[in-house]
C-alpha positions as CSV (number, residue, x, y, z in Angstrom):
1,M,3.0,36.4,26.2
2,P,4.8,35.7,22.9
3,P,2.9,34.3,19.9
4,T,3.2,30.6,19.5
5,E,5.1,29.3,16.6
6,R,3.6,26.8,14.3
7,R,6.0,24.0,13.6
8,P,5.8,22.3,10.2
9,T,4.3,18.8,10.3
10,A,6.6,16.0,9.6
11,P,6.1,14.1,6.3
12,P,4.8,10.6,6.4
13,T,7.3,8.0,7.3
14,P,8.4,5.6,4.5
15,E,7.2,2.5,6.4
16,P,4.4,2.6,9.0
17,P,5.4,1.5,12.5
18,A,4.8,-2.1,13.2
19,S,2.3,-1.1,15.9
20,S,0.4,1.2,13.5
21,P,-3.2,0.1,13.7
22,P,-4.9,-0.3,10.3
23,A,-7.2,2.4,9.2
24,D,-9.7,-0.2,7.9
25,A,-10.9,-3.3,9.6
26,D,-10.8,-5.3,6.3
27,Q,-7.0,-5.5,6.3
28,P,-6.1,-9.1,7.1
29,E,-3.7,-10.3,9.7
30,T,-0.5,-11.7,8.3
31,D,-1.4,-15.3,8.9
32,R,-4.7,-14.8,7.1
33,I,-3.2,-13.6,3.9
34,R,-3.9,-16.1,1.1
35,L,-1.8,-16.7,-2.0
36,G,-4.8,-17.0,-4.3
37,E,-6.2,-13.6,-3.2
38,L,-2.7,-12.0,-3.6
39,L,-2.3,-13.3,-7.1
40,Q,-5.9,-12.4,-8.1
41,A,-5.4,-8.8,-6.9
42,F,-2.0,-8.6,-8.7
43,S,-3.5,-9.8,-11.9
44,D,-4.9,-6.3,-12.8
45,P,-2.5,-4.0,-14.6
46,L,-3.5,-0.9,-12.6
47,R,-3.0,-2.7,-9.3
48,R,0.3,-4.1,-10.4
49,E,1.4,-0.5,-11.1
50,I,0.2,0.6,-7.6
51,V,2.2,-2.3,-6.0
52,R,5.3,-1.4,-8.2
53,R,5.0,2.3,-7.2
54,L,4.8,1.5,-3.5
55,A,7.7,-1.0,-3.7
56,T,9.8,1.6,-5.4
57,D,8.9,4.8,-3.7
58,G,7.6,3.7,-0.3
59,E,4.5,5.0,1.5
60,A,2.3,7.5,-0.3
61,G,-0.8,9.5,0.4
62,C,-3.8,8.2,-1.6
63,G,-3.9,11.5,-3.6
64,D,-0.2,11.2,-4.3
65,I,-0.6,8.2,-6.5
66,E,-1.8,9.4,-9.9
67,L,-4.1,6.9,-11.6
68,P,-5.8,7.2,-15.0
69,V,-9.2,6.4,-13.4
70,T,-11.8,8.3,-11.3
71,R,-11.4,8.6,-7.6
72,A,-14.1,6.0,-7.0
73,T,-12.4,3.5,-9.2
74,G,-9.0,4.2,-7.6
75,S,-10.6,3.6,-4.2
76,Y,-11.9,0.3,-5.4
77,H,-8.4,-0.8,-6.6
78,F,-6.9,0.3,-3.3
79,R,-9.5,-1.7,-1.4
80,I,-8.8,-4.8,-3.4
81,L,-5.1,-4.5,-2.7
82,R,-5.8,-3.9,1.0
83,T,-8.2,-6.8,1.5
84,A,-5.9,-9.2,-0.3
85,G,-3.1,-8.2,2.1
86,W,-0.8,-6.3,-0.3
87,T,-1.1,-2.9,1.4
88,H,-1.4,-1.3,4.8
89,T,-3.5,1.9,5.1
90,R,-3.1,4.3,8.0
91,R,-4.8,7.6,8.8
92,I,-3.5,10.9,10.0
93,G,-6.5,13.2,10.4
94,R,-8.4,13.0,7.2
95,E,-5.5,11.8,5.1
96,R,-4.8,8.1,4.3
97,Y,-1.3,6.8,3.7
98,I,-0.7,3.5,1.9
99,S,2.4,1.3,2.1
100,L,3.3,-2.1,0.8
101,R,3.2,-4.8,3.5
102,R,6.6,-6.1,2.3
103,A,7.8,-7.5,5.6
104,D,4.5,-9.3,6.2
105,L,4.4,-10.7,2.7
106,E,8.0,-11.8,2.9
107,E,7.3,-13.6,6.2
108,R,4.3,-15.3,4.8
109,F,5.6,-16.1,1.2
110,P,9.4,-15.6,1.1
111,G,10.5,-14.2,-2.3
112,L,7.0,-13.7,-3.7
113,V,7.0,-9.9,-3.9
114,D,10.3,-9.7,-5.7
115,A,9.5,-12.5,-8.1
116,L,6.1,-11.0,-9.0
117,L,7.6,-7.5,-9.5
118,R,10.4,-9.0,-11.7
119,A,7.8,-10.9,-13.8
120,A,5.6,-7.8,-14.1
121,E,8.6,-5.8,-15.3
122,A,9.5,-8.4,-17.9
123,D,5.9,-8.3,-19.2
124,R,6.1,-4.5,-19.5
125,G,9.4,-4.6,-21.5
């Protein structure tokens, strides 16, 4: 019997499938996303940078987003974004992948994501 070949695993997809179940139960359904919670989560500079990074580069593994804080503090910021409705987290094995819920946010608040990202960019410059 010939040895079995190991096939390389596929990289994570840029956007999770619409049917991808959330990795965490604290991720709100689209109709339960509230504007105040989105804005409050976006008010922190580190979380704005995470949202900008996801909007620009697409889905990323938790460890792929370099943050100038400890892992515990990074996890806290990811949780704030997730519970506010900004991000979708999915698991493959032990790894977690995070993506921006752009389609859900656009459905709920048309134009909000682009407007906030433009405003944040203007503040940076």
